[in-house]
C-alpha positions as CSV (number, residue, x, y, z in Angstrom):
1,M,108.0,105.5,131.5
2,R,108.9,108.9,132.5
3,R,106.5,108.9,135.3
4,L,107.7,105.3,136.3
5,C,111.2,106.7,136.5
6,V,110.2,109.7,138.7
7,S,108.5,107.4,141.2
8,L,111.6,105.4,141.3
9,A,113.7,108.1,142.1
10,A,111.3,109.6,144.5
11,A,111.2,105.9,146.1
12,A,115.1,105.8,146.1
13,A,115.2,109.0,148.0
14,C,112.7,108.3,150.6
15,F,113.8,105.0,151.5
16,A,117.5,105.1,151.0
17,I,117.5,102.8,147.9
18,P,121.1,103.0,146.6
19,L,121.7,104.8,143.6
20,P,125.0,105.9,141.9
21,A,124.6,109.3,143.3
22,D,121.7,111.4,144.5
23,A,122.9,114.3,142.8
24,S,122.7,113.1,139.4
25,G,120.3,111.0,137.0
26,D,121.5,107.6,135.8
27,F,118.0,105.6,135.3
28,G,116.3,105.3,132.1
29,C,113.4,107.4,131.0
30,S,112.3,109.3,127.8
31,P,112.5,113.0,127.5
32,S,109.6,115.4,128.2
33,W,109.7,117.7,125.3
34,R,109.0,121.1,127.3
35,L,111.2,124.1,128.7
36,N,110.0,123.8,132.4
37,H,112.1,120.9,134.0
38,A,111.7,121.4,137.8
39,N,112.5,117.8,138.6
40,L,115.3,115.3,137.8
41,T,114.4,112.7,135.4
42,G,117.8,111.8,134.0
43,C,117.1,112.6,130.2
44,D,115.8,116.1,130.3
45,D,119.1,118.0,130.7
46,M,119.3,121.3,128.5
47,A,121.9,123.8,127.5
48,M,120.6,126.2,130.5
49,L,121.3,125.8,134.1
50,G,118.4,124.3,135.9
51,P,117.0,122.1,138.8
52,G,115.9,119.5,136.1
53,N,119.5,119.1,134.9
54,D,121.7,116.2,136.0
55,T,124.2,118.2,138.6
56,R,127.2,116.9,136.3
57,T,125.7,118.8,133.5
58,N,125.2,122.1,135.6
59,L,128.8,121.9,136.8
60,T,130.3,121.0,133.4
61,M,128.6,124.2,132.0
62,L,129.6,126.3,134.9
63,L,133.3,125.1,134.5
64,F,133.1,126.2,130.7
65,D,132.0,129.7,131.7
66,R,134.8,129.9,134.7
67,R,137.4,129.4,132.1
68,G,135.8,131.6,129.4
69,S,135.5,128.9,126.7
70,L,132.5,127.3,125.0
71,P,132.2,123.4,124.9
72,R,133.3,121.5,121.9
73,P,132.8,117.9,121.0
74,G,135.7,115.8,121.7
75,E,137.6,113.0,119.8
76,G,135.2,110.2,119.0
77,A,132.4,112.2,119.9
78,P,129.1,111.2,118.1
79,P,128.5,113.0,114.8
80,Q,125.1,114.2,115.5
81,P,124.7,117.5,117.2
82,L,123.3,117.6,120.9
83,G,119.5,118.2,120.8
84,A,117.4,120.3,122.8
85,L,117.2,117.7,125.4
86,F,119.9,115.1,126.4
87,D,121.1,113.0,129.1
88,W,124.5,113.1,130.9
89,R,125.8,110.0,129.0
90,T,125.2,111.6,125.9
91,L,126.6,114.9,126.8
92,S,129.8,113.1,128.4
93,G,130.2,111.0,125.2
94,W,130.0,114.2,123.2
95,L,132.7,116.1,125.4
96,A,135.0,113.5,126.5
97,V,138.7,113.7,125.4
98,R,141.0,112.0,128.0
99,P,144.3,113.9,128.0
100,D,147.5,111.8,127.4
101,N,148.6,112.7,131.0
102,S,145.5,111.6,132.6
103,D,146.2,110.1,136.4
104,S,142.8,110.9,137.8
105,D,142.0,107.2,138.4
106,Y,143.6,107.1,141.6
107,S,141.0,109.2,142.9
108,S,138.1,108.0,140.9
109,G,138.6,104.5,142.2
110,E,142.0,102.9,143.4
111,G,140.7,99.4,142.6
112,S,143.5,96.7,143.4
113,R,146.7,98.2,144.4
114,C,148.2,95.5,142.0
115,R,147.1,97.3,139.1
116,S,150.3,99.7,139.2
117,N,152.4,96.6,139.2
118,G,153.1,96.9,135.2
119,S,153.9,100.6,135.0
120,G,155.9,100.3,138.2
121,A,158.2,97.4,136.9
122,E,158.9,99.6,133.7
123,A,159.8,102.5,135.7
124,F,162.0,100.5,138.1
125,E,163.9,99.0,135.1
126,A,164.5,102.3,133.7
127,A,165.9,103.8,137.0
128,V,168.1,100.7,137.7
129,N,169.6,101.0,134.0
130,A,170.1,104.7,134.7
131,A,172.0,103.9,137.9
132,R,174.7,101.8,136.2
133,L,175.2,99.4,139.1
134,P,178.5,97.4,139.1
135,G,178.7,93.8,138.0
136,G,175.4,91.9,137.3
137,E,173.5,93.7,140.1
138,G,171.3,95.6,137.8
139,A,170.4,92.6,135.7
140,A,169.7,90.5,138.9
141,L,167.4,93.6,140.1
142,I,165.6,93.7,137.0
143,A,164.9,90.0,136.8
144,A,163.8,90.0,140.6
145,R,161.3,92.8,139.7
146,K,159.9,91.0,136.7
147,S,159.6,87.9,138.9
148,L,157.2,90.1,141.4
149,N,153.6,89.1,139.9
150,P,151.4,89.9,142.8
151,D,147.6,89.3,142.8
152,C,147.1,91.3,146.2
153,A,145.2,88.4,147.5
154,K,148.0,86.2,148.8
155,P,151.8,86.9,149.5
156,G,154.1,86.1,146.7
157,A,157.5,84.4,146.6
158,S,160.3,86.6,148.3
159,V,162.3,88.9,146.1
160,S,165.1,88.8,148.7
161,A,165.4,85.2,148.2
162,A,165.5,85.5,144.3
163,L,168.6,88.1,144.7
164,D,170.3,85.6,147.0
165,G,173.1,87.8,148.0
166,Q,173.8,89.1,144.3
167,V,173.4,92.7,145.4
168,K,176.3,94.0,147.4
169,S,176.9,97.7,146.5
170,P,175.3,100.5,148.7
171,A,173.2,101.7,145.6
172,G,172.1,98.0,144.6
173,K,171.0,97.6,148.2
174,A,169.0,100.5,148.3
175,F,167.2,99.3,145.0
176,A,166.6,95.7,146.8
177,T,165.2,97.7,149.7
178,Y,162.8,99.2,147.4
179,L,161.8,95.8,145.9
180,A,161.1,94.4,149.3
181,G,159.0,97.6,150.3
182,A,157.2,97.0,146.8
183,Q,156.6,93.3,147.7
184,A,155.3,94.2,151.1
185,F,153.0,96.7,149.7
186,Y,151.5,94.3,147.3
187,D,151.1,91.7,150.0
188,G,149.3,94.0,152.0
189,D,151.9,93.9,154.8
190,F,151.7,97.9,155.2
191,D,154.0,98.0,158.4
192,A,156.7,96.4,156.5
193,A,156.3,98.5,153.3
194,G,156.1,101.8,155.2
195,T,159.2,100.8,157.2
196,R,161.1,100.0,154.0
197,F,160.0,103.1,152.0
198,A,160.8,105.4,155.0
199,S,164.2,104.1,155.2
200,L,164.9,105.3,151.7
201,G,164.4,109.1,152.4
202,G,168.1,109.6,152.2
203,A,168.7,107.6,149.2
204,R,171.4,109.1,146.9
205,D,169.4,107.9,143.6
206,G,166.8,110.5,143.0
207,W,164.1,108.2,141.3
208,L,164.4,106.1,144.5
209,R,164.0,109.2,147.1
210,E,160.9,110.4,145.3
211,T,159.3,107.0,144.5
212,A,159.7,105.8,148.0
213,R,158.2,109.2,149.4
214,Y,155.2,108.8,147.2
215,M,154.7,105.0,148.1
216,A,155.1,105.6,151.7
217,A,152.0,107.9,151.4
218,R,150.2,105.5,149.2
219,V,150.8,102.9,151.8
220,E,148.7,105.0,154.2
221,V,145.8,105.5,151.8
222,N,145.8,101.6,151.3
223,R,145.8,101.3,155.0
224,I,142.6,103.3,155.3
225,Q,141.1,101.1,152.7
226,V,141.5,97.8,154.5
227,G,137.9,96.4,154.9
228,L,136.2,99.7,153.7
229,F,134.7,98.2,150.5
230,D,132.4,95.3,149.8
231,E,132.9,92.7,147.2
232,Y,131.3,94.9,144.5
233,G,133.7,98.0,145.5
234,I,130.9,99.8,147.1
235,P,132.1,101.8,150.1
236,K,130.7,100.9,153.6
237,D,130.1,103.3,156.4
238,F,133.0,105.9,156.5
239,K,132.4,106.6,160.2
240,T,134.6,103.3,160.8
241,V,137.7,105.2,159.4
242,D,140.8,105.5,161.5
243,Q,141.2,109.4,161.4
244,K,144.8,108.8,162.5
245,V,145.5,106.9,159.4
246,V,143.7,109.5,157.6
247,A,146.0,112.4,159.1
248,A,149.3,110.2,158.3
249,A,148.1,109.6,154.6
250,D,147.3,113.4,154.3
251,A,150.6,114.3,155.7
252,G,152.5,112.1,153.5
253,L,151.0,113.0,150.3
254,R,151.1,116.7,151.3
255,A,154.8,116.4,152.0
256,Y,155.6,114.8,148.6
257,L,153.7,117.5,146.8
258,K,155.6,119.9,148.8
259,D,158.9,118.7,147.7
260,Y,158.0,117.5,144.3
261,P,155.1,119.9,143.2
262,N,155.7,118.8,139.5
263,G,156.9,115.3,140.4
264,L,156.6,112.1,138.6
265,Y,153.6,111.2,140.9
266,A,152.1,114.6,141.4
267,G,148.8,114.0,139.7
268,S,148.3,110.8,141.1
269,A,149.3,112.2,144.5
270,R,146.7,115.2,144.2
271,G,144.1,112.4,143.2
272,L,145.0,110.4,146.2
273,L,144.7,113.4,148.3
274,R,141.2,114.0,147.3
275,R,140.4,110.3,147.8
276,V,141.8,110.5,151.4
277,Y,139.7,113.5,152.1
278,W,136.7,111.5,150.9
279,F,137.5,108.6,153.2
280,G,137.9,110.9,156.0
281,S,134.4,112.7,155.3
282,K,136.5,116.2,154.9
283,R,134.1,117.9,152.8
284,D,135.5,121.3,153.2
285,L,139.1,120.2,152.4
286,L,137.7,118.1,149.6
287,A,135.8,121.0,148.1
288,Q,139.0,123.1,148.3
289,Q,141.0,120.6,146.2
290,Y,138.2,120.5,143.5
291,V,138.1,124.3,143.5
292,A,141.7,124.6,142.8
293,L,141.1,122.5,139.7
294,F,138.2,124.4,138.4
295,A,140.5,127.1,136.5
296,Q,142.8,124.5,135.0
297,P,142.4,123.2,131.5
298,A,142.1,119.4,131.2
299,A,145.8,119.4,129.9
300,V,147.2,120.8,133.0
301,R,145.0,119.1,135.6
302,G,145.4,115.7,134.0
303,F,141.8,114.8,133.3
304,N,138.8,116.6,131.5
305,D,135.8,118.4,132.8
306,V,133.8,115.0,132.2
307,D,136.0,113.0,134.6
308,L,136.0,115.8,137.0
309,A,132.4,116.0,137.1
310,E,132.0,112.1,137.5
311,E,134.4,112.1,140.3
312,M,132.8,115.0,142.3
313,D,129.4,113.3,141.7
314,T,130.7,110.3,143.4
315,K,132.8,112.0,146.4
316,L,131.5,115.5,147.1
317,L,128.2,116.4,145.7
318,P,125.9,114.0,147.5
319,D,126.9,115.2,150.9
320,L,128.2,118.7,150.4
321,T,126.2,121.5,152.0
322,I,126.3,125.3,151.6
323,G,128.2,125.4,154.8
324,D,131.1,123.5,153.4
325,T,132.0,126.0,150.7
326,R,132.1,129.6,149.6
327,D,132.9,128.7,146.0
328,P,130.1,130.3,143.6
329,T,130.3,127.4,141.2
330,L,129.7,124.7,143.9
331,L,126.9,126.9,145.7
332,A,125.3,127.3,142.2
333,V,125.1,123.6,141.9
334,L,123.9,123.0,145.3
335,D,121.2,125.8,145.1
336,L,119.9,124.4,141.7
337,K,120.0,120.8,143.0
338,R,117.7,122.0,146.0
339,M,115.2,123.8,143.8
340,R,114.0,120.5,142.5
341,M,110.4,119.6,142.6
342,A,108.5,116.5,142.7
343,D,105.2,116.5,140.6
344,D,105.3,120.3,140.5
345,E,105.1,120.4,144.3
346,V,107.9,120.9,146.8
347,S,108.3,117.5,148.5
348,A,110.0,118.6,151.6
349,G,109.6,115.4,153.5
350,C,110.9,113.0,150.7
351,C,112.9,114.0,147.8
352,T,114.6,117.4,148.3
353,D,115.3,120.0,150.9
354,P,114.1,123.0,149.2
355,I,116.1,125.9,149.3
356,T,114.7,129.3,150.7
357,L,115.1,132.6,148.9
358,A,116.7,133.8,152.4
359,E,119.2,131.1,152.1
360,I,120.2,132.2,148.6
361,N,120.3,135.9,149.6
362,G,122.8,134.8,152.4
363,Q,125.1,133.6,149.9
364,R,125.5,137.3,148.0
365,A,129.0,137.8,149.3
366,A,130.2,134.6,147.8
367,F,129.2,135.7,144.3
368,A,130.9,139.0,144.5
369,G,132.3,139.5,140.8
370,N,129.8,137.2,139.6
371,Q,126.4,139.1,140.0
372,A,124.9,137.5,136.8
373,L,125.0,134.0,138.3
374,F,123.7,135.0,141.5
375,D,121.0,137.1,140.0
376,Y,120.1,134.0,137.7
377,L,119.8,131.8,141.0
378,V,117.4,134.2,142.6
379,A,115.2,134.4,139.4
380,A,115.4,130.7,139.1
381,H,114.0,130.4,142.6
382,Q,111.3,132.8,142.0
383,Y,110.4,131.0,138.7
384,Y,110.6,127.3,140.1
385,I,109.7,127.5,143.6
386,G,108.1,131.0,144.2
387,K,106.0,130.5,140.8
388,K,106.6,134.4,140.2
389,P,107.3,134.9,136.6
390,A,106.9,138.5,136.9
391,E,109.8,138.6,139.3
392,V,111.8,137.1,136.9
393,L,111.3,139.6,134.4
394,K,112.5,142.4,136.9
395,L,115.6,140.5,137.7
396,I,116.8,139.6,134.2
397,P,116.8,142.4,131.7
398,D,116.4,141.8,127.9
399,A,119.6,140.8,126.5
400,A,118.4,138.5,123.6
401,R,120.3,140.2,120.9
402,Q,124.0,139.0,121.6
403,S,126.4,137.8,119.1
404,S,127.0,134.5,121.2
405,F,126.0,133.4,124.8
406,N,128.1,131.6,127.2
407,E,126.3,129.2,129.6
408,V,125.0,131.8,132.3
409,Q,124.0,134.3,129.7
410,F,122.0,131.8,127.8
411,S,120.4,130.3,130.9
412,R,119.5,134.1,131.9
413,Q,117.7,134.9,128.6
414,M,116.0,131.4,128.4
415,L,114.5,131.9,131.9
416,R,113.3,135.3,130.9
417,G,111.9,133.8,127.7
418,M,109.9,131.1,130.0
419,A,108.9,133.9,132.3
420,L,107.5,135.8,129.3
421,E,105.5,132.6,128.3
422,A,104.2,132.1,131.8
423,V,102.7,135.7,131.9
424,G,101.4,135.4,128.4
425,D,103.4,138.1,127.0
426,R,102.6,138.9,123.2
427,N,106.4,139.5,122.4
428,A,107.5,136.0,123.6
429,R,107.7,134.5,120.1
430,G,109.7,137.7,119.0
431,F,112.0,137.2,122.0
432,W,112.8,133.6,121.1
433,L,113.6,134.7,117.4
434,E,115.9,137.5,118.4
435,M,117.8,134.8,120.6
436,L,118.5,132.7,117.7
437,P,121.4,134.1,115.9
438,G,123.5,134.4,119.0
439,A,122.8,130.5,119.8
440,K,126.2,129.1,118.4
441,L,125.9,126.0,120.2
442,D,123.7,123.2,118.6
443,A,122.2,122.5,122.1
444,Q,121.4,126.2,122.5
445,H,119.9,126.4,119.0
446,S,117.9,123.3,119.5
447,A,116.6,124.6,122.8
448,L,115.1,127.8,121.1
449,E,113.8,125.8,118.3
450,L,111.8,123.8,121.2
451,A,110.7,127.2,122.6
452,L,109.5,128.3,119.2
453,A,107.5,125.0,118.4
454,W,106.0,125.2,121.9
455,H,104.7,128.6,121.6
456,D,103.5,128.2,118.1
457,E,101.5,125.0,119.0
458,R,99.8,127.1,121.9
459,T,99.0,130.2,120.1
460,G,97.5,128.8,116.9
461,G,100.6,129.1,114.8
462,L,101.2,125.4,114.1
463,A,101.5,126.1,110.3
464,R,104.6,128.6,111.1
465,V,106.6,125.5,112.3
466,F,106.2,124.2,109.0
467,A,106.5,127.1,106.8
468,P,109.3,127.3,104.2
469,D,111.3,129.8,106.3
470,S,110.7,128.3,109.8
471,P,113.7,128.3,112.1
472,V,112.6,124.8,113.7
473,D,114.3,122.4,111.7
474,D,114.7,119.7,114.5
475,A,113.1,116.6,113.1
476,M,112.1,115.3,116.5
477,L,110.1,118.5,117.2
478,R,108.5,118.6,113.7
479,G,107.7,114.9,114.0
480,I,106.1,115.4,117.6
481,L,103.8,118.2,116.2
482,L,102.7,116.1,113.0
483,T,101.9,112.8,114.9
484,N,100.1,114.7,117.8
485,V,98.6,118.0,116.7
486,A,98.5,118.5,113.0
487,D,95.1,118.3,111.0
488,A,94.5,116.5,107.8
489,G,95.5,119.5,105.8
490,L,98.9,120.1,107.2
491,L,99.7,116.3,107.3
492,R,98.8,115.9,103.6
493,K,101.0,119.2,102.8
494,Q,104.1,117.7,104.5
495,A,103.2,114.3,103.0
496,T,103.9,115.8,99.6
497,G,106.2,118.9,100.3
498,A,108.5,118.3,103.2
499,K,112.2,118.5,102.3
500,A,113.1,115.5,104.5
501,A,112.1,112.1,103.4
502,H,111.4,111.0,106.6
503,E,108.9,113.8,107.5
504,R,107.3,113.2,104.2
505,Q,106.6,109.5,105.3
506,L,105.8,110.2,108.8
507,A,103.2,112.8,107.7
508,L,101.6,110.2,105.2
509,F,101.8,107.4,107.5
510,T,100.1,109.5,110.3
511,L,97.4,110.8,107.7
512,L,96.5,107.2,106.5
513,Y,96.4,105.9,109.9
514,K,94.1,108.8,111.4
515,E,91.9,108.9,108.4
516,L,91.1,105.1,108.8
517,S,90.8,105.2,112.5
518,R,88.9,108.5,112.7
519,G,86.4,107.7,110.0
520,A,87.5,109.6,107.0
521,Y,87.3,106.9,104.7
522,R,86.7,108.7,101.4
523,D,89.8,110.8,102.0
524,F,91.8,107.7,102.9
525,G,90.8,106.4,99.4
526,T,92.1,109.4,97.8
527,D,95.3,109.7,99.7
528,L,96.6,106.2,99.1
529,A,97.5,107.4,95.8
530,L,100.3,109.4,97.6
531,V,101.9,106.0,98.9
532,P,105.0,105.7,96.3
533,A,105.2,102.5,94.4
534,G,107.0,99.7,96.1
535,A,106.8,101.2,99.5
536,A,107.9,98.7,102.3
537,S,105.3,97.1,104.3
538,D,107.1,95.2,107.0
539,T,109.5,97.9,108.4
540,N,109.2,99.1,112.1
541,F,106.5,101.5,113.0
542,Y,106.8,101.1,116.6
543,D,109.3,104.0,116.7
544,L,107.8,106.3,114.1
545,L,110.1,109.3,115.0
546,G,113.4,106.9,115.0
547,S,112.7,104.6,112.2
548,E,114.5,105.3,108.9
549,A,111.6,104.1,106.7
550,L,107.9,103.6,107.6
551,P,105.8,100.6,106.3
552,L,103.4,102.7,104.2
553,G,103.0,99.5,101.9
554,L,100.9,97.7,104.5
555,F,98.1,100.0,103.7
556,L,98.3,98.7,100.0
557,R,98.8,95.0,100.6
558,P,96.5,93.1,98.2
559,T,95.5,90.7,101.1
560,Q,95.0,91.4,104.5
561,P,95.6,88.9,107.5
562,T,92.3,88.3,108.9
563,D,89.9,85.6,110.6
564,I,87.0,86.3,108.4
565,D,86.2,86.8,104.8
566,C,87.5,90.5,104.1
567,P,88.5,92.3,101.0
568,T,91.7,94.5,100.5
569,L,91.9,97.6,102.9
570,R,91.1,99.8,100.0
571,R,87.9,98.0,99.4
572,T,87.0,97.8,103.1
573,A,87.6,101.8,103.2
574,A,85.4,102.3,100.1
575,D,82.6,100.1,101.6
576,L,82.7,102.3,104.7
577,A,82.6,105.4,103.0
578,A,79.5,104.2,101.2
579,A,77.9,102.7,104.2
580,P,79.8,103.9,107.5
581,G,77.8,101.5,109.7
582,S,78.3,98.4,107.8
583,P,79.0,95.8,110.6
584,H,81.0,93.4,108.4
585,A,83.1,96.3,107.0
586,R,83.7,97.7,110.5
587,L,84.9,94.2,111.6
588,C,87.2,94.0,108.5
589,L,88.7,97.3,109.6
590,A,89.0,96.1,113.1
591,D,90.9,93.0,112.0
592,F,93.2,95.2,110.1
593,F,94.0,97.0,113.2
594,R,94.3,93.9,115.2
595,A,96.5,92.0,112.9
596,N,99.0,94.9,112.5
597,G,99.3,95.6,116.3
598,F,97.7,98.9,116.4
599,D,95.5,98.5,119.5
600,Q,96.3,101.4,121.9
601,F,98.7,102.8,119.3
602,V,100.9,105.7,119.7
603,L,99.1,107.9,117.4
604,D,95.9,107.4,119.6
605,S,97.5,109.0,122.6
606,Q,99.1,112.5,123.4
607,P,102.0,113.6,125.7
608,P,100.9,115.5,128.9
609,K,99.5,119.0,128.3
610,Q,102.5,120.9,129.2
611,D,104.7,119.1,126.8
612,L,105.2,119.7,122.8
613,G,102.2,117.8,121.3
614,G,100.2,118.1,124.4
615,T,97.4,120.6,123.1
616,K,94.2,119.1,121.7
617,T,94.8,117.6,118.3
618,L,93.3,119.3,115.3
619,F,92.5,116.0,113.5
620,A,88.8,115.7,113.5
621,G,87.3,112.4,115.0
622,P,87.3,110.2,118.0
623,V,90.2,107.9,118.8
624,Y,89.5,104.4,117.4
625,S,88.8,101.5,119.9
626,R,88.1,97.8,118.6
627,L,86.4,97.0,121.8
628,E,83.7,99.9,121.1
629,V,83.2,98.5,117.5
630,Y,82.5,95.0,119.0
631,K,80.1,96.5,121.6
632,S,77.9,98.5,119.0
633,I,77.7,95.5,116.5
634,A,76.9,93.0,119.3
635,A,74.2,95.6,120.2
636,D,73.0,96.2,116.9
637,A,69.6,94.4,116.2
638,K,70.1,94.6,112.4
639,A,73.8,93.2,112.4
640,P,74.1,89.4,110.7
641,A,74.2,86.7,113.2
642,D,77.8,85.8,111.7
643,D,79.0,89.4,112.6
644,K,77.5,89.4,115.8
645,A,79.1,86.1,116.9
646,Y,82.5,87.3,115.8
647,A,82.0,90.6,117.5
648,L,81.2,88.9,120.7
649,F,84.1,86.6,120.3
650,R,86.4,89.3,119.7
651,A,85.1,91.4,122.5
652,V,85.8,88.8,125.0
653,N,89.2,88.3,123.6
654,C,90.1,91.8,124.0
655,Y,90.6,90.8,127.8
656,A,92.6,87.6,127.0
657,P,94.7,86.1,128.6
658,S,95.5,88.5,131.5
659,G,92.1,90.1,132.3
660,N,93.1,93.6,131.1
661,N,91.8,95.3,128.2
662,S,93.9,95.7,125.3
663,C,91.8,97.0,122.7
664,G,91.1,100.4,124.2
665,G,87.7,102.0,124.8
666,T,85.6,101.8,128.1
667,D,86.6,98.9,130.3
668,V,83.9,96.3,131.3
669,D,84.0,94.2,134.4
670,K,84.1,90.4,134.5
671,A,80.4,90.0,134.8
672,V,79.8,91.8,131.6
673,R,82.5,89.5,129.7
674,K,80.8,86.5,131.3
675,A,77.3,87.7,129.6
676,W,78.9,88.0,126.3
677,F,80.5,84.7,126.6
678,A,77.1,83.1,127.8
679,R,75.4,84.9,124.9
680,L,77.8,83.6,122.3
681,K,77.4,80.1,123.5
682,S,73.5,80.2,123.6
683,D,72.5,82.4,120.7
684,Y,75.1,81.3,118.4
685,P,76.1,77.7,119.4
686,K,77.0,76.3,116.0
687,S,79.3,79.2,115.0
688,R,83.0,78.7,114.7
689,W,83.5,81.4,117.3
690,A,81.2,79.7,120.0
691,R,83.1,76.5,119.5
692,E,86.5,78.1,119.9
693,L,85.9,80.4,122.7
694,R,86.6,78.5,126.2
695,Y,87.0,81.3,128.7
696,Y,86.0,84.8,129.5
697,W,88.9,86.1,131.5
């Protein structure tokens, strides 16, 4: 699935298949449990800055550093900590807290202009009541405003007719003019709306003056949007945007913000200004707006870092170039994005425009006062693009022993540790251990656990991961090593001695399965005693690492689902221990694997070599294949006729009905299957299996 996702992302980049934004990853995949993530997969984000991270993740981490604060889980965040690897959706859900004064929606998506009708009606009523108009003018105006229920698809009933001469005072007429402007705005008559709002520039009422100024600018923003989005809200080509209207909207919003910097609509006006720059393809001005927001806490700017990153990912980052900004945060995000690789090779013609070291060095002046980040970018280029880990060690001094790490500090030391691993430094493990006390964030600590587990797996130190004093507590990391690498002795030890109940179950399930499938039948019979009484036999084992309980009881079932006469699994294993070549016992074991869905099971494959669990398994014996069992029995001159007939029947059925082998082992072509079919029909014509088999697929 991971490779499929990479291929989809590459195809999208090459053939302009629209994804949410090419700056980030929103497509599904599964994590690659390694430290070196040179390509975007969408689910391999880490607590260190890197090209494999979603750009929103890199941006968010840099924002924390810029304000000198560490990330904290927000309200309603998931109770579990972030792991070593995560995706943007998980991180954003963990962080997101929307401030009470949030008004960023006007920049993230105007949507229907009618959406402001409700809040506008409430504000209008409050302003009219505060104005204390004579007679029944106030009540008439409020009633007229409430009758305005626009759908922004067709003109509504005239509010002027609804008032019908009930408003005569100058102050009341000003409010009536505003109402007419509001109706024209919702009806899409932007010329009339603009004229009426502009006429209120000298209104005596403060609310009217300010709101009309804001609405006059909003009219121009909506004028830009006419015909700019398709029916699904996806923007069309911005080259068609009238730059004169962009200039008018820009001027109107700036004028409002100049006169009302802390006004009622200042937040939404700033959001709309960013939207106007997006429409107008003014990346440099748009970048300046975002940079101004970077240093502000969420409560001041009106929206959190997650919303800011999401907005920038849509409106700025996909097209931003290093020529559009001199801000170090934006440059760092762009540089890391352009270090992305495809299948460990730079794909200049397709997926990235790889940045050169000369380009990064040309940005040195922009990083004045932020030398640590600049040096990290140079070192990252040397590591990911240059493949020169020794240069990383020269650029990033050892600073592992810190009381805490901000994001850049942690990224620098993680990259140094990765370089130590790459050059085979014998002190790499000690370096990771020295970093642990300062890794105060869960995601940082988990990343170091991954580093230690990965190192120990590759240096003959697997037992250290499972030692009582091991710093590797992450259940996922431990589970990956148990299911993919551990030998029988370690599995047996964890099956009885692991602190976590799930780890004990996982170790025992893996041990019993591999003993059966690798031919350790005598050990299987002994280790069955470790299965607790009353163990379930019908729970999920398709997600071994994530399931709360594993079906250990299926190894103890008093009867087994089978198409031939077979004893219990315990007895079958005992028969095989006594006579490993017994055709009938081997067929019974094969039926156990078939009936329980164990063909090409996850415990029979391993991750890629560079991933955790990707080294050669320490569990003795070859991977099990039903097809190979059937082949050998069919070729065994001493095998009973009934067993040979069933073996041929099952061998052919390994390819039913798709023509693809579902039983593992070495594939055969259709001619071989045809020969099996013919042999079954000719040599064993009276057998049940010859009568049942009709195709050879």
